[in-house]
Steps between C-alpha positions, in 0.01 A plus 500: 500500500784692346720191487215295349431764239866523409522119474192489278637779278833319469326177400296685236817658362664158474198357316491791254876479443480125445216540253688765301812281487305192391338696214831642379606345167804275507686431171539133419473230241472131439623239252259293293513187290258337259538167317293366207551135412304218337486146379316442172427245232395609149326273249472573128461283189564176691819624668561621855761715671535548876733708714562675830555875461616789713330784312582801714694602808450855624743636760478853625484759772247772584592803713293788638705816551198692629122485489517638144825371349582133440716291270502148361762285327414161354698235312312276254674165448335273244515287189595723202299276266771498235862395458697263721476694827304327773428813708570870454472789745357844427435806710119501489439808716721774642297809575409778739135561592335811637149460646292775655128461551349462149822566304789263422813499284727209400844578352771261376457142383131499585205259480298599194128570512356350178392167654565546872127519581426201275772293666352575842149408379631171353682425826707199386822642360694193617277280284491714185574860405211733424401540133720794395801359682452145369475606134768771527288808438706686760752447780415487870786738587691774320730796555313827545250687713131457578258733677160405647227705662171397661247773434228330705389158621357450150775631272879472477743556213864424425756627251833335413809570290727196464786384283279255310750213492406326824727413793717256304617760245578832660623700201527873542346677201258781424202268435245459777179309551232735629205346680180630655248306707165575665354277771143508628405338833127552562541285813770289664404192293455638148786641290502634147817613322605633159865543403671631186868541409713577197866496394644624169796380296466403133126481569290584804411193702203546731313283749147510639377302802164488678395311813184445701522294819301397805714375788399397852624243752270219386476566126661693215434544129684718247521560128759697307556605140842583355623628164838608367544682169808508273651221711878515512478830305380305195225684315150348505591209729240467776467266798179480699332273747283443801555335835221387736574355843337432832545349847267331746595434862411137568633472856707700749826402329378393155406703191379392157608709201461502123623714210451530124728698264445567133789654304466595133676710235401656169571384144733726304432595139601219266537242780289186541534470880507737796852633549531353853316175427780281642449658846128583492250276671281431800617416851291314760599477867305340787613381839513522879712704737584368846669724758607273791684779687563869451757557225454164326257424214458179300296498180427187294350603166411394148596704193403468139643692203303509176730651233361714219737329257324193356840332463548498877327255733295572810718450808402425860708541814472400864675738740576516868607858573646622825559845648714564807541851634593694810 
């Protein structure tokens, strides 16, 4: 009996010790990669242009020092969109994160918060950027600090102080973009968010964004409104617009999606046209997404651009977008 009891006690001690060791945190990290590419053909005024493109290559590493402290570094390699360079590389993210229960802090070259929720609701970053990103209201990353706190299941808020130049221009000066956002989540499918920021130089440029979304596995629908005042620190110049988008799951590996953007600007005193008329307009996107295996997505889609400028012609494009990630 004594030997059996001792054996049983020893076995219990081993089980408890093993459980405590298995639950002990072990620091570690992993590399990641994401590729955005496409083939497209654009038709306008009787002419057509087609091309293969490598839009983005993200290379990075994530590391967890503890259950609360982590870090991320990410290179963004893409088409600069100007000049003779084919591809350029930028440091997109390089930050430390502290997360404890309902409180989190990002410090360094951080992901910004002004359209992060909208981008998640849209869900097709490899096909097209979300509204604010696409029309250059703000940058998706910047140098600074952001703080977020979840007060309850319903309410969370975030505050950020960033350089204001984006991740491609990291000047050190005394001018900062200050942003504040409030997010409401009445349940796990419905999200409402309002965000406001401002930055002052010659004039004070400010931005306002609002989102309402419904997202579940089979269906999603979202609408957002965006405005920016004194654009580029130019007095009385305003950009505003709406974006409406949705997704329907058609099969286990197939989704149908659609999106409509409307970008407009105001008319300045003494002018006959809106100040941004050459870039204003309406964007239409509709297509399918097919995910044959985990980490690979293929998305044939149609796009139409209806320019606000009467001197420009309506253009249509056929795209095949691809995302590869691990």
